[in-house]
ZAVEX-362872 format. One record per residue (C-alpha): residue number from 1; residue in three letters; chain; x, y, z. Coordinates in Angstrom, 1 decimal, always signed. Layout:
<pts>
<pt gunu="NUM" lofi="ala" marke="A" X="X" Y="Y" Z="Z"/>
...
</pts>
This chain:
<pts>
<pt gunu="1" lofi="met" marke="A" X="+37.3" Y="-15.1" Z="-97.4"/>
<pt gunu="2" lofi="ile" marke="A" X="+36.2" Y="-18.1" Z="-95.4"/>
<pt gunu="3" lofi="ser" marke="A" X="+35.3" Y="-20.1" Z="-98.5"/>
<pt gunu="4" lofi="gly" marke="A" X="+38.7" Y="-19.4" Z="-100.0"/>
<pt gunu="5" lofi="ile" marke="A" X="+40.5" Y="-21.5" Z="-97.4"/>
<pt gunu="6" lofi="glu" marke="A" X="+41.3" Y="-24.7" Z="-99.2"/>
<pt gunu="7" lofi="gly" marke="A" X="+40.3" Y="-27.8" Z="-97.2"/>
<pt gunu="8" lofi="tyr" marke="A" X="+39.4" Y="-25.8" Z="-94.1"/>
<pt gunu="9" lofi="glu" marke="A" X="+37.1" Y="-28.5" Z="-92.8"/>
<pt gunu="10" lofi="asp" marke="A" X="+40.4" Y="-29.9" Z="-91.4"/>
<pt gunu="11" lofi="tyr" marke="A" X="+40.9" Y="-26.8" Z="-89.3"/>
<pt gunu="12" lofi="tyr" marke="A" X="+39.4" Y="-25.5" Z="-86.1"/>
<pt gunu="13" lofi="val" marke="A" X="+38.6" Y="-22.0" Z="-84.9"/>
<pt gunu="14" lofi="asp" marke="A" X="+40.9" Y="-20.8" Z="-82.1"/>
<pt gunu="15" lofi="leu" marke="A" X="+40.3" Y="-17.5" Z="-80.2"/>
<pt gunu="16" lofi="val" marke="A" X="+43.3" Y="-15.4" Z="-79.3"/>
<pt gunu="17" lofi="lys" marke="A" X="+43.4" Y="-12.6" Z="-76.7"/>
<pt gunu="18" lofi="asn" marke="A" X="+42.6" Y="-9.9" Z="-79.2"/>
<pt gunu="19" lofi="ser" marke="A" X="+39.4" Y="-11.8" Z="-80.2"/>
<pt gunu="20" lofi="tyr" marke="A" X="+40.4" Y="-12.4" Z="-83.8"/>
<pt gunu="21" lofi="lys" marke="A" X="+39.3" Y="-15.7" Z="-85.1"/>
<pt gunu="22" lofi="val" marke="A" X="+42.3" Y="-17.8" Z="-86.5"/>
<pt gunu="23" lofi="leu" marke="A" X="+42.3" Y="-21.2" Z="-88.0"/>
<pt gunu="24" lofi="ser" marke="A" X="+44.7" Y="-23.8" Z="-86.8"/>
<pt gunu="25" lofi="arg" marke="A" X="+44.9" Y="-27.6" Z="-87.3"/>
<pt gunu="26" lofi="lys" marke="A" X="+43.2" Y="-29.6" Z="-84.5"/>
<pt gunu="27" lofi="thr" marke="A" X="+42.6" Y="-33.2" Z="-84.0"/>
<pt gunu="28" lofi="asn" marke="A" X="+39.1" Y="-34.6" Z="-84.3"/>
<pt gunu="29" lofi="asp" marke="A" X="+39.2" Y="-35.5" Z="-80.6"/>
<pt gunu="30" lofi="glu" marke="A" X="+39.9" Y="-31.9" Z="-79.6"/>
<pt gunu="31" lofi="phe" marke="A" X="+37.1" Y="-30.6" Z="-81.8"/>
<pt gunu="32" lofi="trp" marke="A" X="+34.5" Y="-33.0" Z="-80.6"/>
<pt gunu="33" lofi="ala" marke="A" X="+35.4" Y="-32.5" Z="-77.0"/>
<pt gunu="34" lofi="asp" marke="A" X="+34.4" Y="-28.9" Z="-77.3"/>
<pt gunu="35" lofi="phe" marke="A" X="+31.3" Y="-29.5" Z="-79.5"/>
<pt gunu="36" lofi="lys" marke="A" X="+30.1" Y="-32.9" Z="-78.3"/>
<pt gunu="37" lofi="asp" marke="A" X="+26.6" Y="-31.5" Z="-77.6"/>
<pt gunu="38" lofi="val" marke="A" X="+26.2" Y="-29.7" Z="-80.9"/>
<pt gunu="39" lofi="pro" marke="A" X="+23.6" Y="-31.5" Z="-83.2"/>
<pt gunu="40" lofi="phe" marke="A" X="+25.9" Y="-31.7" Z="-86.2"/>
<pt gunu="41" lofi="gly" marke="A" X="+24.6" Y="-33.6" Z="-89.2"/>
<pt gunu="42" lofi="lys" marke="A" X="+21.0" Y="-33.9" Z="-88.1"/>
<pt gunu="43" lofi="glu" marke="A" X="+18.2" Y="-32.9" Z="-90.5"/>
<pt gunu="44" lofi="phe" marke="A" X="+16.1" Y="-30.2" Z="-88.9"/>
<pt gunu="45" lofi="thr" marke="A" X="+12.8" Y="-28.9" Z="-90.2"/>
<pt gunu="46" lofi="asn" marke="A" X="+10.3" Y="-26.2" Z="-89.2"/>
<pt gunu="47" lofi="thr" marke="A" X="+6.6" Y="-25.5" Z="-89.7"/>
<pt gunu="48" lofi="asn" marke="A" X="+7.2" Y="-24.3" Z="-93.2"/>
<pt gunu="49" lofi="lys" marke="A" X="+9.0" Y="-27.6" Z="-94.1"/>
<pt gunu="50" lofi="lys" marke="A" X="+12.3" Y="-25.8" Z="-94.5"/>
<pt gunu="51" lofi="ile" marke="A" X="+15.1" Y="-28.3" Z="-94.1"/>
<pt gunu="52" lofi="ile" marke="A" X="+18.5" Y="-27.4" Z="-92.5"/>
<pt gunu="53" lofi="val" marke="A" X="+21.6" Y="-29.4" Z="-91.7"/>
<pt gunu="54" lofi="ile" marke="A" X="+24.5" Y="-27.8" Z="-89.7"/>
<pt gunu="55" lofi="lys" marke="A" X="+28.1" Y="-29.2" Z="-90.0"/>
<pt gunu="56" lofi="pro" marke="A" X="+31.3" Y="-27.8" Z="-88.6"/>
<pt gunu="57" lofi="tyr" marke="A" X="+32.2" Y="-26.3" Z="-92.0"/>
<pt gunu="58" lofi="ser" marke="A" X="+28.9" Y="-25.9" Z="-93.8"/>
<pt gunu="59" lofi="met" marke="A" X="+25.2" Y="-25.3" Z="-93.6"/>
<pt gunu="60" lofi="glu" marke="A" X="+22.7" Y="-27.0" Z="-95.9"/>
<pt gunu="61" lofi="val" marke="A" X="+19.4" Y="-25.2" Z="-96.4"/>
<pt gunu="62" lofi="asp" marke="A" X="+16.9" Y="-27.1" Z="-98.6"/>
<pt gunu="63" lofi="asn" marke="A" X="+19.9" Y="-29.0" Z="-100.1"/>
<pt gunu="64" lofi="asn" marke="A" X="+21.8" Y="-25.8" Z="-100.9"/>
<pt gunu="65" lofi="gln" marke="A" X="+25.1" Y="-25.8" Z="-99.2"/>
<pt gunu="66" lofi="gln" marke="A" X="+26.6" Y="-22.6" Z="-97.6"/>
<pt gunu="67" lofi="arg" marke="A" X="+30.3" Y="-22.9" Z="-96.8"/>
<pt gunu="68" lofi="gly" marke="A" X="+31.3" Y="-21.4" Z="-93.4"/>
<pt gunu="69" lofi="ile" marke="A" X="+32.6" Y="-22.1" Z="-90.0"/>
<pt gunu="70" lofi="phe" marke="A" X="+30.9" Y="-23.1" Z="-86.8"/>
<pt gunu="71" lofi="phe" marke="A" X="+32.6" Y="-21.8" Z="-83.7"/>
<pt gunu="72" lofi="lys" marke="A" X="+32.2" Y="-20.9" Z="-80.0"/>
<pt gunu="73" lofi="glu" marke="A" X="+33.1" Y="-17.5" Z="-78.5"/>
<pt gunu="74" lofi="asn" marke="A" X="+32.4" Y="-15.9" Z="-75.1"/>
<pt gunu="75" lofi="gly" marke="A" X="+29.8" Y="-18.5" Z="-74.1"/>
<pt gunu="76" lofi="gln" marke="A" X="+27.9" Y="-18.4" Z="-77.5"/>
<pt gunu="77" lofi="tyr" marke="A" X="+27.8" Y="-20.5" Z="-80.6"/>
<pt gunu="78" lofi="phe" marke="A" X="+28.0" Y="-19.1" Z="-84.1"/>
<pt gunu="79" lofi="phe" marke="A" X="+28.0" Y="-20.1" Z="-87.7"/>
<pt gunu="80" lofi="glu" marke="A" X="+29.6" Y="-17.6" Z="-90.1"/>
<pt gunu="81" lofi="thr" marke="A" X="+29.7" Y="-17.5" Z="-93.9"/>
<pt gunu="82" lofi="asp" marke="A" X="+31.2" Y="-14.8" Z="-96.2"/>
<pt gunu="83" lofi="thr" marke="A" X="+27.9" Y="-12.9" Z="-96.1"/>
<pt gunu="84" lofi="gln" marke="A" X="+26.0" Y="-13.9" Z="-92.9"/>
<pt gunu="85" lofi="lys" marke="A" X="+26.7" Y="-14.6" Z="-89.3"/>
<pt gunu="86" lofi="tyr" marke="A" X="+24.2" Y="-16.6" Z="-87.2"/>
<pt gunu="87" lofi="thr" marke="A" X="+24.0" Y="-17.0" Z="-83.5"/>
<pt gunu="88" lofi="val" marke="A" X="+23.1" Y="-20.7" Z="-82.9"/>
<pt gunu="89" lofi="leu" marke="A" X="+21.1" Y="-22.0" Z="-79.9"/>
<pt gunu="90" lofi="phe" marke="A" X="+20.2" Y="-25.7" Z="-79.3"/>
<pt gunu="91" lofi="thr" marke="A" X="+19.0" Y="-28.2" Z="-76.8"/>
<pt gunu="92" lofi="gln" marke="A" X="+17.4" Y="-31.6" Z="-76.6"/>
<pt gunu="93" lofi="phe" marke="A" X="+14.2" Y="-32.8" Z="-74.8"/>
<pt gunu="94" lofi="tyr" marke="A" X="+11.4" Y="-35.3" Z="-75.2"/>
<pt gunu="95" lofi="asn" marke="A" X="+13.6" Y="-37.2" Z="-77.8"/>
<pt gunu="96" lofi="thr" marke="A" X="+13.5" Y="-34.0" Z="-79.8"/>
<pt gunu="97" lofi="tyr" marke="A" X="+16.4" Y="-31.7" Z="-80.8"/>
<pt gunu="98" lofi="phe" marke="A" X="+15.7" Y="-28.0" Z="-81.0"/>
<pt gunu="99" lofi="leu" marke="A" X="+17.7" Y="-25.6" Z="-83.0"/>
<pt gunu="100" lofi="thr" marke="A" X="+17.3" Y="-21.8" Z="-83.3"/>
<pt gunu="101" lofi="leu" marke="A" X="+19.2" Y="-19.5" Z="-85.7"/>
<pt gunu="102" lofi="leu" marke="A" X="+19.3" Y="-15.8" Z="-84.9"/>
<pt gunu="103" lofi="lys" marke="A" X="+20.3" Y="-13.0" Z="-87.3"/>
<pt gunu="104" lofi="lys" marke="A" X="+19.9" Y="-9.3" Z="-87.2"/>
<pt gunu="105" lofi="ser" marke="A" X="+16.3" Y="-8.2" Z="-87.0"/>
<pt gunu="106" lofi="ala" marke="A" X="+14.8" Y="-6.7" Z="-90.1"/>
<pt gunu="107" lofi="ser" marke="A" X="+12.3" Y="-4.8" Z="-88.0"/>
<pt gunu="108" lofi="asn" marke="A" X="+12.7" Y="-1.8" Z="-85.8"/>
<pt gunu="109" lofi="lys" marke="A" X="+9.7" Y="-2.7" Z="-83.7"/>
<pt gunu="110" lofi="tyr" marke="A" X="+11.7" Y="-3.9" Z="-80.7"/>
<pt gunu="111" lofi="lys" marke="A" X="+15.2" Y="-2.6" Z="-79.9"/>
<pt gunu="112" lofi="tyr" marke="A" X="+17.9" Y="-5.3" Z="-79.7"/>
<pt gunu="113" lofi="ser" marke="A" X="+15.5" Y="-8.0" Z="-80.9"/>
<pt gunu="114" lofi="asn" marke="A" X="+16.4" Y="-10.8" Z="-83.3"/>
<pt gunu="115" lofi="asp" marke="A" X="+15.0" Y="-12.5" Z="-86.3"/>
<pt gunu="116" lofi="ala" marke="A" X="+14.7" Y="-16.0" Z="-84.8"/>
<pt gunu="117" lofi="glu" marke="A" X="+14.0" Y="-19.1" Z="-86.8"/>
<pt gunu="118" lofi="gln" marke="A" X="+13.1" Y="-22.3" Z="-84.8"/>
<pt gunu="119" lofi="phe" marke="A" X="+13.8" Y="-25.8" Z="-86.1"/>
<pt gunu="120" lofi="tyr" marke="A" X="+13.3" Y="-29.3" Z="-84.7"/>
<pt gunu="121" lofi="lys" marke="A" X="+14.3" Y="-32.9" Z="-85.2"/>
<pt gunu="122" lofi="thr" marke="A" X="+12.2" Y="-35.4" Z="-83.5"/>
<pt gunu="123" lofi="phe" marke="A" X="+12.6" Y="-39.1" Z="-82.7"/>
<pt gunu="124" lofi="leu" marke="A" X="+9.0" Y="-39.3" Z="-81.4"/>
<pt gunu="125" lofi="tyr" marke="A" X="+7.2" Y="-41.8" Z="-83.6"/>
<pt gunu="126" lofi="gly" marke="A" X="+3.6" Y="-42.6" Z="-83.4"/>
<pt gunu="127" lofi="tyr" marke="A" X="+2.6" Y="-39.3" Z="-81.8"/>
<pt gunu="128" lofi="lys" marke="A" X="+0.4" Y="-36.7" Z="-83.5"/>
<pt gunu="129" lofi="glu" marke="A" X="+2.2" Y="-33.8" Z="-81.8"/>
<pt gunu="130" lofi="thr" marke="A" X="+5.8" Y="-32.7" Z="-81.5"/>
<pt gunu="131" lofi="pro" marke="A" X="+7.0" Y="-30.4" Z="-78.7"/>
<pt gunu="132" lofi="ala" marke="A" X="+7.9" Y="-26.8" Z="-79.5"/>
<pt gunu="133" lofi="leu" marke="A" X="+9.4" Y="-23.9" Z="-77.6"/>
<pt gunu="134" lofi="ser" marke="A" X="+7.1" Y="-21.0" Z="-76.6"/>
<pt gunu="135" lofi="gly" marke="A" X="+8.1" Y="-17.9" Z="-74.6"/>
<pt gunu="136" lofi="ile" marke="A" X="+6.2" Y="-17.4" Z="-71.4"/>
<pt gunu="137" lofi="glu" marke="A" X="+3.6" Y="-14.6" Z="-71.5"/>
<pt gunu="138" lofi="val" marke="A" X="+5.1" Y="-11.6" Z="-69.7"/>
<pt gunu="139" lofi="lys" marke="A" X="+2.9" Y="-9.9" Z="-67.1"/>
<pt gunu="140" lofi="ser" marke="A" X="+5.4" Y="-7.2" Z="-66.0"/>
<pt gunu="141" lofi="pro" marke="A" X="+8.9" Y="-6.9" Z="-64.6"/>
<pt gunu="142" lofi="asp" marke="A" X="+9.0" Y="-5.3" Z="-61.2"/>
<pt gunu="143" lofi="asp" marke="A" X="+11.9" Y="-3.2" Z="-62.5"/>
<pt gunu="144" lofi="tyr" marke="A" X="+13.9" Y="-2.8" Z="-65.6"/>
<pt gunu="145" lofi="val" marke="A" X="+16.6" Y="-0.5" Z="-67.2"/>
<pt gunu="146" lofi="ile" marke="A" X="+15.5" Y="+2.5" Z="-69.2"/>
<pt gunu="147" lofi="glu" marke="A" X="+17.9" Y="+4.4" Z="-71.5"/>
<pt gunu="148" lofi="thr" marke="A" X="+17.9" Y="+7.1" Z="-74.1"/>
<pt gunu="149" lofi="asp" marke="A" X="+19.8" Y="+6.5" Z="-77.3"/>
<pt gunu="150" lofi="ser" marke="A" X="+21.7" Y="+9.1" Z="-79.4"/>
<pt gunu="151" lofi="gly" marke="A" X="+18.4" Y="+10.0" Z="-81.2"/>
<pt gunu="152" lofi="asn" marke="A" X="+16.7" Y="+10.8" Z="-77.9"/>
<pt gunu="153" lofi="asn" marke="A" X="+14.6" Y="+7.7" Z="-78.2"/>
<pt gunu="154" lofi="lys" marke="A" X="+13.7" Y="+5.9" Z="-75.0"/>
<pt gunu="155" lofi="ile" marke="A" X="+14.7" Y="+2.2" Z="-74.8"/>
<pt gunu="156" lofi="glu" marke="A" X="+12.9" Y="+0.1" Z="-72.2"/>
<pt gunu="157" lofi="tyr" marke="A" X="+14.7" Y="-3.1" Z="-71.6"/>
<pt gunu="158" lofi="lys" marke="A" X="+11.8" Y="-5.5" Z="-71.1"/>
<pt gunu="159" lofi="pro" marke="A" X="+9.8" Y="-7.9" Z="-73.3"/>
<pt gunu="160" lofi="asn" marke="A" X="+6.4" Y="-6.6" Z="-74.3"/>
<pt gunu="161" lofi="ser" marke="A" X="+4.3" Y="-9.7" Z="-74.7"/>
<pt gunu="162" lofi="phe" marke="A" X="+6.1" Y="-13.1" Z="-74.8"/>
<pt gunu="163" lofi="phe" marke="A" X="+9.6" Y="-13.5" Z="-73.3"/>
<pt gunu="164" lofi="asp" marke="A" X="+11.5" Y="-14.8" Z="-76.3"/>
<pt gunu="165" lofi="leu" marke="A" X="+14.4" Y="-13.9" Z="-78.6"/>
<pt gunu="166" lofi="ser" marke="A" X="+12.2" Y="-11.9" Z="-80.9"/>
<pt gunu="167" lofi="gln" marke="A" X="+11.6" Y="-9.3" Z="-78.1"/>
<pt gunu="168" lofi="thr" marke="A" X="+13.8" Y="-6.8" Z="-76.3"/>
<pt gunu="169" lofi="pro" marke="A" X="+15.6" Y="-8.6" Z="-73.5"/>
<pt gunu="170" lofi="trp" marke="A" X="+15.0" Y="-7.9" Z="-69.8"/>
<pt gunu="171" lofi="ala" marke="A" X="+17.8" Y="-5.9" Z="-68.2"/>
<pt gunu="172" lofi="ile" marke="A" X="+17.8" Y="-4.9" Z="-64.6"/>
<pt gunu="173" lofi="ser" marke="A" X="+20.3" Y="-2.8" Z="-62.5"/>
<pt gunu="174" lofi="ser" marke="A" X="+22.5" Y="-4.9" Z="-60.2"/>
<pt gunu="175" lofi="lys" marke="A" X="+21.6" Y="-2.3" Z="-57.5"/>
<pt gunu="176" lofi="ser" marke="A" X="+17.9" Y="-2.9" Z="-57.8"/>
<pt gunu="177" lofi="asp" marke="A" X="+16.1" Y="-4.6" Z="-55.0"/>
<pt gunu="178" lofi="lys" marke="A" X="+13.3" Y="-5.7" Z="-57.4"/>
<pt gunu="179" lofi="lys" marke="A" X="+15.1" Y="-8.2" Z="-59.7"/>
<pt gunu="180" lofi="ile" marke="A" X="+11.8" Y="-10.0" Z="-60.5"/>
<pt gunu="181" lofi="ile" marke="A" X="+10.0" Y="-10.7" Z="-63.7"/>
<pt gunu="182" lofi="asn" marke="A" X="+6.5" Y="-12.2" Z="-63.7"/>
<pt gunu="183" lofi="gly" marke="A" X="+4.9" Y="-14.3" Z="-66.4"/>
<pt gunu="184" lofi="arg" marke="A" X="+2.3" Y="-16.9" Z="-67.1"/>
<pt gunu="185" lofi="val" marke="A" X="+2.2" Y="-20.3" Z="-68.9"/>
<pt gunu="186" lofi="lys" marke="A" X="-1.0" Y="-20.9" Z="-70.8"/>
<pt gunu="187" lofi="lys" marke="A" X="-3.5" Y="-23.7" Z="-70.1"/>
<pt gunu="188" lofi="tyr" marke="A" X="-3.5" Y="-26.6" Z="-72.5"/>
<pt gunu="189" lofi="asn" marke="A" X="-4.6" Y="-30.2" Z="-72.3"/>
<pt gunu="190" lofi="asn" marke="A" X="-1.8" Y="-32.6" Z="-73.2"/>
<pt gunu="191" lofi="lys" marke="A" X="-0.6" Y="-35.5" Z="-71.1"/>
<pt gunu="192" lofi="ile" marke="A" X="+2.3" Y="-36.4" Z="-73.4"/>
<pt gunu="193" lofi="phe" marke="A" X="+4.2" Y="-33.1" Z="-72.9"/>
<pt gunu="194" lofi="pro" marke="A" X="+3.5" Y="-31.8" Z="-69.4"/>
<pt gunu="195" lofi="ile" marke="A" X="+5.1" Y="-28.5" Z="-68.4"/>
<pt gunu="196" lofi="asn" marke="A" X="+7.8" Y="-29.6" Z="-66.0"/>
<pt gunu="197" lofi="his" marke="A" X="+10.8" Y="-27.7" Z="-67.4"/>
<pt gunu="198" lofi="leu" marke="A" X="+11.7" Y="-24.1" Z="-68.2"/>
<pt gunu="199" lofi="val" marke="A" X="+14.2" Y="-23.2" Z="-70.9"/>
<pt gunu="200" lofi="ile" marke="A" X="+16.2" Y="-20.0" Z="-70.1"/>
<pt gunu="201" lofi="val" marke="A" X="+18.4" Y="-17.9" Z="-72.4"/>
<pt gunu="202" lofi="asn" marke="A" X="+20.8" Y="-16.2" Z="-70.1"/>
<pt gunu="203" lofi="gly" marke="A" X="+22.6" Y="-12.9" Z="-70.8"/>
<pt gunu="204" lofi="phe" marke="A" X="+22.3" Y="-10.3" Z="-73.6"/>
<pt gunu="205" lofi="val" marke="A" X="+21.9" Y="-12.5" Z="-76.7"/>
<pt gunu="206" lofi="asn" marke="A" X="+21.8" Y="-10.3" Z="-79.8"/>
<pt gunu="207" lofi="ala" marke="A" X="+22.8" Y="-11.4" Z="-83.3"/>
<pt gunu="208" lofi="glu" marke="A" X="+23.8" Y="-8.0" Z="-84.5"/>
<pt gunu="209" lofi="lys" marke="A" X="+25.9" Y="-7.1" Z="-81.4"/>
<pt gunu="210" lofi="pro" marke="A" X="+27.1" Y="-10.4" Z="-79.9"/>
<pt gunu="211" lofi="tyr" marke="A" X="+29.7" Y="-8.6" Z="-77.7"/>
<pt gunu="212" lofi="leu" marke="A" X="+26.9" Y="-7.4" Z="-75.5"/>
<pt gunu="213" lofi="tyr" marke="A" X="+26.7" Y="-10.8" Z="-74.0"/>
<pt gunu="214" lofi="ser" marke="A" X="+30.1" Y="-10.6" Z="-72.2"/>
<pt gunu="215" lofi="gln" marke="A" X="+29.9" Y="-6.8" Z="-71.7"/>
<pt gunu="216" lofi="asn" marke="A" X="+26.7" Y="-7.1" Z="-69.5"/>
<pt gunu="217" lofi="ala" marke="A" X="+26.2" Y="-9.2" Z="-66.4"/>
<pt gunu="218" lofi="arg" marke="A" X="+24.3" Y="-12.5" Z="-66.6"/>
<pt gunu="219" lofi="ala" marke="A" X="+22.1" Y="-14.2" Z="-64.1"/>
<pt gunu="220" lofi="lys" marke="A" X="+23.7" Y="-16.8" Z="-61.9"/>
<pt gunu="221" lofi="lys" marke="A" X="+21.4" Y="-18.0" Z="-59.1"/>
<pt gunu="222" lofi="ile" marke="A" X="+17.6" Y="-17.5" Z="-59.6"/>
<pt gunu="223" lofi="leu" marke="A" X="+14.5" Y="-18.2" Z="-57.5"/>
<pt gunu="224" lofi="ile" marke="A" X="+11.6" Y="-19.7" Z="-59.4"/>
<pt gunu="225" lofi="lys" marke="A" X="+8.2" Y="-19.4" Z="-57.7"/>
<pt gunu="226" lofi="thr" marke="A" X="+4.7" Y="-20.5" Z="-58.5"/>
<pt gunu="227" lofi="lys" marke="A" X="+1.6" Y="-21.1" Z="-56.3"/>
<pt gunu="228" lofi="ser" marke="A" X="+2.7" Y="-24.7" Z="-55.7"/>
<pt gunu="229" lofi="phe" marke="A" X="+6.4" Y="-24.4" Z="-55.3"/>
<pt gunu="230" lofi="ser" marke="A" X="+9.5" Y="-22.2" Z="-54.8"/>
<pt gunu="231" lofi="phe" marke="A" X="+13.1" Y="-23.3" Z="-55.5"/>
<pt gunu="232" lofi="glu" marke="A" X="+16.5" Y="-22.0" Z="-56.4"/>
<pt gunu="233" lofi="ala" marke="A" X="+18.4" Y="-22.9" Z="-59.6"/>
<pt gunu="234" lofi="glu" marke="A" X="+21.9" Y="-22.0" Z="-60.8"/>
<pt gunu="235" lofi="leu" marke="A" X="+22.3" Y="-21.0" Z="-64.4"/>
<pt gunu="236" lofi="glu" marke="A" X="+25.5" Y="-21.6" Z="-66.5"/>
<pt gunu="237" lofi="asp" marke="A" X="+27.3" Y="-18.6" Z="-68.0"/>
<pt gunu="238" lofi="thr" marke="A" X="+26.3" Y="-19.4" Z="-71.5"/>
<pt gunu="239" lofi="gly" marke="A" X="+24.1" Y="-17.8" Z="-74.1"/>
<pt gunu="240" lofi="asn" marke="A" X="+22.6" Y="-21.1" Z="-75.2"/>
<pt gunu="241" lofi="phe" marke="A" X="+19.3" Y="-22.7" Z="-74.2"/>
<pt gunu="242" lofi="gln" marke="A" X="+19.4" Y="-24.0" Z="-70.6"/>
<pt gunu="243" lofi="leu" marke="A" X="+16.9" Y="-26.6" Z="-69.3"/>
<pt gunu="244" lofi="ile" marke="A" X="+15.6" Y="-26.1" Z="-65.7"/>
<pt gunu="245" lofi="lys" marke="A" X="+13.7" Y="-29.0" Z="-64.3"/>
<pt gunu="246" lofi="leu" marke="A" X="+10.7" Y="-27.8" Z="-62.1"/>
<pt gunu="247" lofi="pro" marke="A" X="+9.8" Y="-29.6" Z="-58.8"/>
<pt gunu="248" lofi="asp" marke="A" X="+6.3" Y="-30.2" Z="-60.1"/>
<pt gunu="249" lofi="thr" marke="A" X="+4.2" Y="-29.9" Z="-63.3"/>
<pt gunu="250" lofi="ile" marke="A" X="+2.6" Y="-26.5" Z="-63.9"/>
<pt gunu="251" lofi="asn" marke="A" X="-0.4" Y="-25.6" Z="-66.2"/>
<pt gunu="252" lofi="asp" marke="A" X="-2.3" Y="-22.4" Z="-66.5"/>
<pt gunu="253" lofi="ala" marke="A" X="-0.1" Y="-20.9" Z="-63.8"/>
<pt gunu="254" lofi="asp" marke="A" X="+1.6" Y="-17.6" Z="-62.8"/>
<pt gunu="255" lofi="ile" marke="A" X="+5.3" Y="-17.8" Z="-62.4"/>
<pt gunu="256" lofi="ser" marke="A" X="+8.0" Y="-15.4" Z="-61.2"/>
<pt gunu="257" lofi="ile" marke="A" X="+11.7" Y="-15.4" Z="-61.6"/>
<pt gunu="258" lofi="arg" marke="A" X="+13.9" Y="-13.5" Z="-59.1"/>
<pt gunu="259" lofi="ile" marke="A" X="+17.6" Y="-13.0" Z="-59.8"/>
<pt gunu="260" lofi="leu" marke="A" X="+19.7" Y="-13.7" Z="-56.6"/>
<pt gunu="261" lofi="ser" marke="A" X="+23.2" Y="-13.4" Z="-58.0"/>
<pt gunu="262" lofi="ser" marke="A" X="+25.0" Y="-12.7" Z="-61.2"/>
<pt gunu="263" lofi="tyr" marke="A" X="+28.1" Y="-13.3" Z="-63.4"/>
<pt gunu="264" lofi="glu" marke="A" X="+30.1" Y="-10.0" Z="-63.7"/>
<pt gunu="265" lofi="gly" marke="A" X="+30.0" Y="-8.1" Z="-67.1"/>
<pt gunu="266" lofi="ser" marke="A" X="+33.2" Y="-6.8" Z="-68.6"/>
<pt gunu="267" lofi="arg" marke="A" X="+31.8" Y="-3.3" Z="-69.0"/>
<pt gunu="268" lofi="tyr" marke="A" X="+28.3" Y="-3.0" Z="-67.5"/>
<pt gunu="269" lofi="ser" marke="A" X="+26.8" Y="-4.1" Z="-64.2"/>
<pt gunu="270" lofi="asp" marke="A" X="+23.2" Y="-4.5" Z="-65.6"/>
<pt gunu="271" lofi="ile" marke="A" X="+22.0" Y="-8.1" Z="-65.5"/>
<pt gunu="272" lofi="val" marke="A" X="+20.3" Y="-9.4" Z="-68.6"/>
<pt gunu="273" lofi="ile" marke="A" X="+18.1" Y="-12.4" Z="-69.5"/>
<pt gunu="274" lofi="ser" marke="A" X="+17.0" Y="-12.8" Z="-73.1"/>
<pt gunu="275" lofi="gly" marke="A" X="+14.3" Y="-15.4" Z="-73.0"/>
<pt gunu="276" lofi="ile" marke="A" X="+12.2" Y="-17.8" Z="-70.8"/>
<pt gunu="277" lofi="tyr" marke="A" X="+10.5" Y="-20.6" Z="-72.7"/>
<pt gunu="278" lofi="tyr" marke="A" X="+8.5" Y="-23.7" Z="-72.0"/>
<pt gunu="279" lofi="phe" marke="A" X="+7.5" Y="-26.7" Z="-74.1"/>
<pt gunu="280" lofi="val" marke="A" X="+4.1" Y="-26.9" Z="-75.8"/>
<pt gunu="281" lofi="pro" marke="A" X="+2.7" Y="-29.2" Z="-78.5"/>
<pt gunu="282" lofi="leu" marke="A" X="+3.6" Y="-27.9" Z="-82.0"/>
<pt gunu="283" lofi="asp" marke="A" X="+0.4" Y="-26.7" Z="-83.7"/>
</pts>
């Protein structure tokens, strides 16, 4: 049991070849070098006023502490207790930290979707609005993977409305010549938070089956195109939020993303992206 390890806040999670997690003593310098960007100790909240604080060895939810371990494995971040394992995503923008916790979906509406809870910590003072992450509205992928499960149910690997982590991810065959997904960002009037970045979740990010990330291919180079610009960007091989700066501000615009190259999967050649977001004012 994790909570049964006495004083385990002095330990650090190592990963060995057989993928078992083992605890070994590490110096603070070694720990913080690996997790220097993780927003440990910050008090996050959400629209329901829920408060959460993540630390290397605990998670506080509305002042109730859950003992556990924060660790990184195969390009993804996790927090694990005796009873629950969360996939953790985070980024920082507009003087605001964003934190999303994923766990196994309680709904069967979308295959391989997640229950996603978004939190933020802002240092924007004097403004009425705070930026939030919103998935782009999906128009249609030009192509996507279709499979049949053991129960003879068809699985279409594409998001159905908004391209976020609560939807089925987009998977495309590496042999396809139509590795394009089309979407749209909504029109809104806000001069404080112009839409000049996308936030992409690369790879197959699924809280129930995290091994699907490394087993499937991930996008590497992509082409982002709108009516006003077209440019290439290179994604990192990580299942975390990735900020992509756009050449110009967009608003009420169609946008397409084409996959140009990929990181190889350990088992499958299908290329997967799990979400494409942009920043909007929090309602």
